[in-house]
C-alpha positions as CSV (number, residue, x, y, z in Angstrom):
1,X,17.7,-15.1,35.6
2,X,18.9,-15.2,32.0
3,X,20.6,-18.5,31.0
4,X,22.9,-19.6,28.2
5,X,19.7,-20.3,26.1
6,X,18.7,-16.6,26.3
7,X,17.8,-14.8,23.1
8,X,18.0,-11.1,22.3
9,X,15.3,-9.7,20.0
10,X,13.8,-6.4,18.9
11,X,10.1,-5.6,19.1
12,X,7.9,-3.7,16.7
13,X,4.5,-2.8,18.2
14,X,1.6,-1.6,16.1
15,X,-1.0,0.8,17.4
16,X,-4.8,0.4,17.2
17,X,-6.6,2.3,20.0
18,X,-7.9,0.1,22.7
19,X,-6.8,-3.0,20.7
20,X,-3.4,-2.1,22.2
21,X,-4.6,-4.1,25.2
22,X,-4.1,-7.2,23.1
23,X,-0.5,-6.2,22.7
24,X,-0.4,-5.8,26.5
25,X,-1.3,-9.5,26.9
26,X,1.3,-10.5,24.3
27,X,4.0,-8.5,26.0
28,X,3.0,-10.0,29.4
29,X,3.6,-13.5,28.0
30,X,7.0,-12.4,26.5
31,X,8.1,-10.7,29.7
32,X,7.3,-13.8,31.7
33,X,10.1,-15.6,29.8
34,X,13.3,-14.9,31.7
35,X,15.4,-15.9,28.7
36,X,14.1,-13.2,26.4
37,X,16.1,-10.0,26.2
38,X,14.8,-6.9,24.4
39,X,17.5,-4.8,22.6
40,X,15.2,-2.3,20.9
41,X,11.5,-1.5,20.7
42,X,9.8,0.5,17.9
43,X,6.2,1.6,18.6
44,X,3.5,3.7,17.1
45,X,0.4,5.2,18.7
46,X,-0.9,2.6,21.3
47,X,2.2,0.6,20.5
48,X,4.3,3.6,21.5
49,X,2.5,3.7,24.9
50,X,3.1,0.0,25.4
51,X,6.8,0.5,24.4
52,X,7.6,3.4,26.7
53,X,5.9,1.9,29.7
54,X,7.7,-1.4,29.2
55,X,11.1,0.3,28.8
56,X,10.4,2.4,31.9
57,X,10.1,-0.7,33.9
58,X,13.6,-1.7,33.0
59,X,14.9,1.9,33.6
60,X,13.4,1.7,37.1
61,X,15.1,-1.6,37.7
62,X,18.4,-0.1,36.5
63,X,18.2,2.5,39.3
64,X,17.7,-0.2,41.9
65,X,20.1,-3.0,40.8
66,X,23.8,-3.1,40.1
67,X,24.2,-6.2,38.0
68,X,22.8,-6.3,34.4
69,X,21.2,-9.7,34.9
70,X,19.5,-8.5,38.1
71,X,18.3,-5.4,36.2
72,X,16.7,-7.5,33.5
73,X,15.1,-9.8,36.0
74,X,13.6,-7.0,38.1
75,X,12.8,-5.0,34.9
76,X,10.5,-7.8,33.6
77,X,8.5,-7.7,36.8
78,X,8.3,-3.9,36.9
79,X,7.4,-3.7,33.2
80,X,4.5,-6.2,33.7
81,X,3.2,-4.2,36.7
82,X,3.5,-0.9,34.8
83,X,1.7,-2.2,31.7
84,X,-1.1,-3.6,34.0
85,X,-1.4,-0.1,35.6
86,X,-1.6,1.6,32.2
87,X,-4.3,-0.6,30.8
88,X,-6.3,-0.9,34.0
89,X,-6.2,2.9,34.0
90,X,-7.5,3.1,30.5
91,X,-10.2,0.6,31.3
92,X,-11.3,2.6,34.4
93,X,-11.5,5.8,32.4
94,X,-13.3,4.1,29.6
95,X,-15.8,2.5,32.0
96,X,-16.8,5.7,33.6
97,X,-16.9,7.7,30.4
98,X,-14.0,9.9,31.3
99,X,-12.6,9.4,27.8
100,X,-15.5,11.0,25.9
101,X,-14.6,9.3,22.6
102,X,-14.7,5.9,24.3
103,X,-17.8,6.4,26.5
104,X,-20.0,3.3,26.8
105,X,-23.1,5.2,26.0
106,X,-25.7,4.0,23.4
107,X,-25.0,5.6,20.1
108,X,-22.0,7.6,21.3
109,X,-19.6,6.1,18.7
110,X,-22.0,6.9,15.9
111,X,-22.5,10.4,17.3
112,X,-18.8,11.1,17.5
113,X,-18.3,9.7,14.0
114,X,-20.9,12.0,12.6
115,X,-19.5,15.0,14.5
116,X,-16.0,14.4,13.3
117,X,-17.1,14.4,9.7
118,X,-18.1,18.1,10.0
119,X,-16.1,19.5,12.9
120,X,-12.4,19.4,13.7
121,X,-10.9,18.8,17.2
122,X,-10.2,22.5,17.3
123,X,-14.0,22.9,17.6
124,X,-15.1,19.7,19.4
125,X,-12.1,19.6,21.8
126,X,-10.9,23.2,22.1
127,X,-9.1,22.6,25.4
128,X,-7.3,19.6,23.9
129,X,-8.3,17.3,26.7
130,X,-6.6,14.0,26.6
131,X,-6.7,12.0,29.9
132,X,-4.1,9.5,28.5
133,X,-1.4,12.2,29.0
134,X,-2.1,12.4,32.7
135,X,-2.2,8.6,33.0
136,X,1.1,8.2,31.1
137,X,3.0,10.9,33.0
138,X,1.9,9.4,36.3
139,X,3.5,6.1,35.2
140,X,6.6,7.2,33.4
141,X,9.6,9.2,34.7
142,X,10.9,10.4,31.3
143,X,14.2,11.7,32.8
144,X,15.0,8.3,34.3
145,X,14.1,6.7,31.0
146,X,16.4,9.0,29.1
147,X,19.4,8.5,31.4
148,X,19.2,4.9,32.7
149,X,21.9,3.7,35.1
150,X,22.6,0.6,33.0
151,X,21.8,1.6,29.3
152,X,22.6,-1.8,27.9
153,X,20.0,-3.4,30.1
154,X,17.2,-1.0,29.1
155,X,15.6,-1.5,25.6
156,X,16.3,1.3,23.1
157,X,13.1,3.2,22.2
158,X,12.0,4.4,18.8
159,X,8.7,6.2,18.6
160,X,7.2,7.3,15.3
161,X,5.0,10.4,14.6
162,X,4.0,12.0,11.4
163,X,5.2,15.6,10.6
164,X,2.1,17.4,9.5
165,X,4.1,19.8,7.3
166,X,6.3,17.3,5.4
167,X,4.2,14.2,5.7
168,X,7.3,12.3,6.7
169,X,7.7,10.1,9.7
170,X,9.9,11.4,12.6
171,X,11.6,8.9,14.8
172,X,12.0,10.0,18.4
173,X,14.7,8.2,20.4
174,X,16.9,8.7,23.4
175,X,16.2,12.0,25.2
176,X,13.7,12.9,22.5
177,X,11.3,10.4,23.9
178,X,9.0,12.6,26.0
179,X,5.4,12.7,26.9
180,X,4.8,15.0,23.9
181,X,6.5,12.5,21.6
182,X,4.2,9.7,22.8
183,X,1.1,11.9,22.5
184,X,2.2,13.0,19.0
185,X,2.6,9.3,18.0
186,X,-1.0,8.7,19.2
187,X,-2.5,11.9,17.9
188,X,-5.5,11.0,15.7
189,X,-6.2,14.3,13.9
190,X,-10.0,13.7,14.0
191,X,-9.9,13.8,17.8
192,X,-6.9,15.9,19.0
193,X,-5.1,19.0,18.0
194,X,-1.7,18.4,16.4
195,X,1.1,18.1,19.0
196,X,3.8,20.8,18.6
197,X,7.4,19.8,19.3
198,X,10.3,22.2,18.5
199,X,8.1,24.3,16.2
200,X,6.8,21.3,14.2
201,X,3.3,19.8,14.4
202,X,2.8,16.1,14.5
203,X,0.0,13.6,14.0
204,X,-0.4,9.9,14.6
205,X,2.7,7.9,13.5
206,X,0.4,5.4,11.7
207,X,0.4,7.6,8.7
208,X,4.1,7.2,8.2
209,X,5.2,4.0,10.0
210,X,3.0,1.5,11.8
211,X,5.4,0.7,13.3
212,X,8.7,1.8,11.7
213,X,11.1,-1.1,11.3
214,X,14.2,0.6,9.9
215,X,15.4,1.9,13.3
216,X,15.6,-1.7,14.5
217,X,17.7,-2.6,11.5
218,X,20.1,0.3,11.6
219,X,20.3,1.2,15.3
220,X,20.5,-2.3,16.9
221,X,22.9,-5.2,16.6
222,X,20.4,-8.2,16.7
223,X,18.8,-9.6,13.7
224,X,15.5,-10.9,15.1
225,X,12.6,-8.5,14.9
226,X,9.2,-9.6,16.3
227,X,6.3,-7.7,14.8
228,X,3.2,-7.5,16.9
229,X,0.6,-6.8,14.3
230,X,-2.9,-5.9,15.5
231,X,-4.3,-4.2,12.4
232,X,-6.0,-6.8,10.2
233,X,-4.4,-7.3,6.8
234,X,-7.7,-8.4,5.2
235,X,-11.4,-7.8,5.8
236,X,-14.0,-10.5,5.2
237,X,-16.8,-7.9,5.2
238,X,-17.3,-5.3,2.4
239,X,-18.0,-2.0,4.2
240,X,-21.1,-0.2,3.2
241,X,-21.7,2.4,5.9
242,X,-19.8,5.7,6.1
243,X,-18.3,4.7,9.4
244,X,-17.2,1.2,8.2
245,X,-15.8,2.6,5.0
246,X,-13.7,5.1,7.0
247,X,-12.5,2.4,9.4
248,X,-11.4,0.2,6.6
249,X,-9.7,3.1,4.8
250,X,-7.7,3.8,8.0
251,X,-6.7,0.2,8.3
252,X,-5.4,0.1,4.7
253,X,-3.7,3.5,5.1
254,X,-2.0,2.5,8.4
255,X,-0.8,-0.8,7.0
256,X,0.6,0.7,3.8
257,X,3.9,1.9,5.3
258,X,4.5,-1.3,7.1
259,X,3.9,-3.4,3.9
260,X,6.3,-1.2,2.0
261,X,9.0,-1.8,4.6
262,X,8.4,-5.5,4.6
263,X,8.7,-5.7,0.9
264,X,12.0,-3.9,1.1
265,X,13.3,-6.2,3.8
266,X,12.1,-9.3,1.9
267,X,13.9,-8.1,-1.2
268,X,17.2,-7.6,0.6
269,X,16.8,-11.0,2.4
270,X,16.3,-12.8,-0.9
271,X,19.4,-11.1,-2.4
272,X,21.5,-12.0,0.6
273,X,20.3,-15.6,0.4
274,X,21.3,-15.6,-3.3
275,X,24.7,-14.2,-2.3
276,X,24.0,-11.2,-4.5
277,X,24.7,-8.7,-1.7
278,X,27.6,-8.2,0.6
279,X,26.6,-9.8,3.9
280,X,29.1,-7.6,5.7
281,X,27.3,-4.5,4.6
282,X,23.7,-5.6,4.8
283,X,22.0,-7.1,7.9
284,X,20.2,-10.4,7.3
285,X,17.0,-9.6,9.2
286,X,15.0,-12.5,10.7
287,X,11.4,-11.4,10.8
288,X,8.8,-12.9,13.1
289,X,5.2,-12.0,13.5
290,X,2.4,-12.4,16.1
291,X,-0.8,-11.9,14.2
292,X,-3.4,-10.2,16.4
293,X,-5.5,-9.1,13.5
294,X,-7.1,-12.5,13.1
295,X,-8.0,-12.6,16.8
296,X,-9.5,-9.1,16.6
297,X,-11.6,-9.6,13.5
298,X,-14.8,-10.6,15.3
299,X,-14.6,-7.3,17.3
300,X,-14.7,-5.0,14.3
301,X,-12.7,-1.8,13.7
302,X,-15.2,0.3,15.6
303,X,-14.2,-1.5,18.8
304,X,-10.9,0.3,18.8
305,X,-12.6,3.2,20.6
306,X,-14.2,0.9,23.2
307,X,-12.1,1.0,26.3
308,X,-14.1,-0.2,29.2
309,X,-12.6,-2.6,31.7
310,X,-14.5,-5.7,30.4
311,X,-13.1,-5.1,26.9
312,X,-9.5,-4.4,28.1
313,X,-9.4,-7.5,30.2
314,X,-10.8,-9.7,27.5
315,X,-8.2,-8.4,25.0
316,X,-5.4,-8.9,27.6
317,X,-6.4,-12.6,28.0
318,X,-6.6,-13.2,24.3
319,X,-3.2,-11.5,23.8
320,X,-1.5,-13.4,26.6
321,X,-2.8,-16.7,25.1
322,X,-1.5,-15.6,21.7
323,X,1.9,-14.7,23.0
324,X,2.2,-18.0,24.8
325,X,1.3,-20.0,21.7
326,X,3.8,-18.1,19.6
327,X,6.6,-18.7,22.1
328,X,5.8,-22.4,22.3
329,X,5.8,-22.8,18.5
330,X,8.6,-20.5,17.5
331,X,11.0,-19.8,20.3
332,X,13.6,-22.4,19.0
333,X,13.8,-20.4,15.7
334,X,15.0,-17.2,17.3
335,X,18.5,-16.4,16.1
336,X,18.3,-19.3,13.6
337,X,15.7,-18.5,10.9
338,X,12.7,-16.2,10.2
339,X,9.3,-17.5,10.9
340,X,7.3,-14.8,9.1
341,X,6.5,-15.6,5.5
342,X,6.7,-12.3,3.6
343,X,4.2,-13.3,0.9
344,X,1.5,-13.5,3.6
345,X,1.9,-9.9,4.5
346,X,2.9,-8.2,1.2
347,X,1.3,-10.4,-1.5
């Protein structure tokens, strides 16, 4: 049960294909800590899937327990179970080749890469087959999630997708968080048709917010934001093949919006520390970061489409270890001071 030493934080979860299994491991370590409370979660792409499954665990608990502390205690257990089901489902589908873009066949990734350069998903995937939708809807009751019995015990969700027409990010929250919204947030335009919601078409949220931080600033009360970053900031290898060049371009593009937000937050924080802004009008955000990019560097960008069970379990173990390390080193700073150095991310 939560004690007097509990800390309430917000989570910001990046996407990155099967690398989202690393985030699963990190979340498992965080959920194991009974004294951590999650007020809000912002997620994009695979980060959105992790976010919605985690929040649904708490929504399920809210339907079973009456006291808020009991909801949070049971919610952590149910969230861990649901995340395990999600990623073991992904691993199972990847292992048997059910997800054609992640099939463990010799040369399959190279073949799909060449195919996607010349053909759109409207030609290569005309039926818009996406087995992740079926997996997700089997795990999440979106009606229960939208109307939880104890709203204060269930993390607020913010899911980002990119409006194809305007190029702007759209944040889905509350009752707007549906299976379509999650699929939109994870809709890579090279692989899937755009997801249509209320007459607008959407692509992957990574083009406009990976993940979006501003909802956690304006829509929650707590100052602490823990960013789980799984896209590498830097690359030690200069790409020289078409596939590697495209992968690195995507990493840079998907990190750009995040870096812009971090620059803005860092600027406001400096002004607040210098007492040049009104502290009653501006939130003094405390940023923290778990860097998964360094752990994932040896795997390479192309491994984002590898989703077999061996890969998923390995990433989970690495993520869990990373999450435990971060808690051990930084937990005492929650609510006190930020532990992320802005110049490391935005310099």
